[in-house]
C-alpha positions as CSV (number, residue, x, y, z in Angstrom):
1,X,-28.2,-35.3,-150.6
2,X,-30.5,-33.9,-153.3
3,X,-32.6,-36.1,-155.6
4,X,-31.2,-37.2,-158.9
5,X,-32.9,-35.7,-162.0
6,X,-34.3,-37.8,-164.8
7,X,-33.2,-36.9,-168.3
8,X,-36.6,-35.9,-169.7
9,X,-35.7,-36.7,-173.4
10,X,-34.7,-40.2,-172.3
11,X,-37.9,-40.6,-170.3
12,X,-40.0,-39.8,-173.4
13,X,-38.0,-42.1,-175.7
14,X,-37.8,-45.3,-173.6
15,X,-40.4,-47.6,-172.0
16,X,-39.6,-49.9,-169.1
17,X,-41.5,-53.1,-169.0
18,X,-42.6,-55.0,-165.8
19,X,-39.7,-57.4,-166.2
20,X,-37.2,-54.5,-166.4
21,X,-36.6,-54.6,-170.2
22,X,-36.1,-51.3,-171.9
23,X,-38.0,-50.8,-175.2
24,X,-37.5,-48.1,-177.9
25,X,-39.1,-47.1,-181.2
26,X,-37.5,-48.1,-184.4
27,X,-36.0,-45.4,-186.6
28,X,-37.0,-44.7,-190.2
29,X,-40.8,-44.2,-190.1
30,X,-41.1,-40.4,-189.8
31,X,-40.5,-39.2,-193.4
32,X,-39.3,-40.3,-196.8
33,X,-41.9,-43.1,-196.8
34,X,-42.9,-43.0,-200.4
35,X,-40.3,-45.4,-201.7
36,X,-40.5,-47.8,-198.7
37,X,-42.7,-50.9,-199.1
38,X,-45.8,-51.4,-196.9
39,X,-44.1,-54.5,-195.4
40,X,-41.1,-52.5,-194.4
41,X,-43.2,-49.7,-192.9
42,X,-45.4,-52.1,-191.0
43,X,-42.3,-53.9,-189.5
44,X,-40.9,-50.5,-188.4
45,X,-44.1,-49.8,-186.4
46,X,-43.4,-51.9,-183.3
47,X,-41.1,-51.5,-180.3
48,X,-37.8,-53.3,-180.0
49,X,-35.6,-54.0,-177.1
50,X,-32.6,-51.8,-176.5
51,X,-29.1,-53.2,-177.4
52,X,-27.2,-54.4,-174.4
53,X,-24.2,-52.1,-175.1
54,X,-26.4,-49.0,-174.6
55,X,-28.1,-50.1,-171.3
56,X,-25.5,-48.3,-169.2
57,X,-26.1,-45.0,-170.9
58,X,-29.9,-45.3,-170.6
59,X,-29.6,-46.3,-166.9
60,X,-27.7,-43.0,-166.3
61,X,-30.5,-41.1,-168.0
62,X,-33.2,-42.9,-166.0
63,X,-32.0,-43.2,-162.4
64,X,-35.5,-44.2,-161.2
65,X,-36.4,-46.6,-164.0
66,X,-37.1,-49.4,-161.5
67,X,-40.1,-47.4,-160.2
68,X,-41.4,-46.0,-163.5
69,X,-44.1,-48.6,-164.2
């Protein structure tokens, strides 16, 4: 049986923590920043946990995510 391939775009977008949580970047901080307040831009800077409804899709993209620490 051949090895499963990791979806490379998914591997670049998500980070798996030591406890198994999957983190993602927040959208809205790449362009059109002139009219956004500093508070809004700062709050968009951090990582947030992925919504539970999308975990199955991400698990399919990252078959070896248990070992990617």
